[in-house]
C-alpha positions as CSV (number, residue, x, y, z in Angstrom):
1,X,-89.0,137.7,-9.1
2,X,-86.4,138.8,-11.6
3,X,-83.8,138.9,-8.8
4,X,-84.6,135.3,-7.9
5,X,-84.4,134.1,-11.5
6,X,-81.1,135.9,-11.9
7,X,-79.7,134.4,-8.6
8,X,-80.7,130.9,-9.7
9,X,-79.1,131.5,-13.1
10,X,-75.8,132.7,-11.5
11,X,-75.8,129.7,-9.1
12,X,-76.4,127.3,-12.0
13,X,-73.5,128.8,-14.0
14,X,-71.3,128.6,-11.0
15,X,-72.1,125.0,-10.4
16,X,-71.4,124.2,-14.0
17,X,-68.0,126.0,-13.9
18,X,-67.0,124.0,-10.7
19,X,-67.7,120.6,-12.3
20,X,-64.3,119.1,-13.4
21,X,-63.8,118.3,-17.0
22,X,-63.6,114.6,-17.9
23,X,-60.1,113.8,-19.2
24,X,-59.9,110.4,-20.8
25,X,-56.8,109.4,-22.6
26,X,-55.6,105.9,-23.5
27,X,-52.7,104.0,-25.0
28,X,-53.7,101.5,-27.7
29,X,-51.6,98.7,-29.2
30,X,-52.6,97.7,-32.8
31,X,-52.3,94.3,-34.3
32,X,-48.8,95.1,-35.7
33,X,-47.7,96.1,-32.1
34,X,-47.6,99.8,-33.0
35,X,-48.7,101.8,-30.0
36,X,-50.5,105.2,-30.1
37,X,-51.9,107.6,-27.5
38,X,-55.6,108.1,-28.0
39,X,-57.7,111.1,-26.9
40,X,-61.0,109.4,-26.2
41,X,-60.9,105.8,-24.9
42,X,-64.6,105.3,-25.5
43,X,-64.2,105.7,-29.2
44,X,-61.2,103.6,-29.9
45,X,-59.9,102.3,-33.2
46,X,-61.4,98.8,-32.8
47,X,-59.7,97.1,-35.6
48,X,-59.3,93.3,-35.2
49,X,-56.4,92.6,-32.8
50,X,-56.1,96.1,-31.3
51,X,-56.2,96.4,-27.5
52,X,-55.8,99.0,-24.7
53,X,-52.6,99.0,-22.8
54,X,-53.7,101.9,-20.5
55,X,-57.1,103.5,-20.0
56,X,-58.3,106.5,-18.0
57,X,-55.2,108.6,-18.0
58,X,-55.6,112.2,-16.9
59,X,-53.6,114.0,-19.6
60,X,-51.9,113.6,-23.0
61,X,-48.5,113.8,-21.3
62,X,-49.4,110.9,-19.0
63,X,-50.5,108.8,-22.1
64,X,-47.2,109.6,-23.8
65,X,-45.2,108.6,-20.8
66,X,-47.1,105.4,-20.5
67,X,-46.5,104.7,-24.2
68,X,-42.8,105.3,-23.7
69,X,-42.8,102.9,-20.7
70,X,-44.5,100.3,-22.9
71,X,-41.7,100.8,-25.5
72,X,-39.0,100.3,-22.8
73,X,-40.7,97.1,-21.6
74,X,-41.1,95.7,-25.1
75,X,-44.9,95.9,-25.2
76,X,-44.7,98.0,-28.3
77,X,-42.5,97.8,-31.4
78,X,-43.1,101.3,-32.5
79,X,-44.6,104.5,-31.1
């Protein structure tokens, strides 16, 4: 019985380790058109006039690249 419990515990830990981590980054534009990368898009800084420019990015580097793209295309005044 102890072996069975141990085996089930090892399988449960293995399954938890194989589950991918949820990465959720976003680029947010504030009312003054200042843009910022944000680490958790579900908990955004919802001040009046702010909006998402990009949601569901896989890494901080991807969010920074998208913010730089927004600067080049005049969607943001400052980064």
